C-alpha positions, 0 to 999 in steps of 0.5 A: 513462472511457477508459483510458490504457495505461501502457507503456514507460519512462514506464510503468515510471516511474510504477509505481516512483513509486507504489510510492515513495509506498506505501513512504512511507505504509507506513513513515511515513518522511520523504522523505529516507529513501526507498530510492534504487531509487525514484529521488532523494527530491527528485525523487519528492517534487516529482512527488508534490507536482504529483500532489497539486496536480492532484488525481490521488490524490483522482480515483484514490481516488474512482474506486476507492471508487465500485466497491467490491465487498465480496464479496472483502473478507471473511476467513474464520477458517479460512483464516488461520493463528494462531501457537500461542501466540495460540490462546486456551489457558488459562494458568496455573501448571499444567504441561502434559504 
């Protein structure tokens, strides 16, 4: 599959559009609450609707899932920091000194 270069103004607007879609997915907010730096919400929604009808996201997810490499999907507990209250210390009425 040939890769198309995304550059110039069209590339920047595509990146901003994808960031807007991710913002909606992450926050669960309605389209009308989309921050203005992503563009007018109705324009972004119209483009999203066009991409959905054209199957762009479906093809994107299929392409990404075909090349799954679980080597880097592991989380090592020695790296993840835990807040001191979440370390599993025994609680109780005793006062610690």
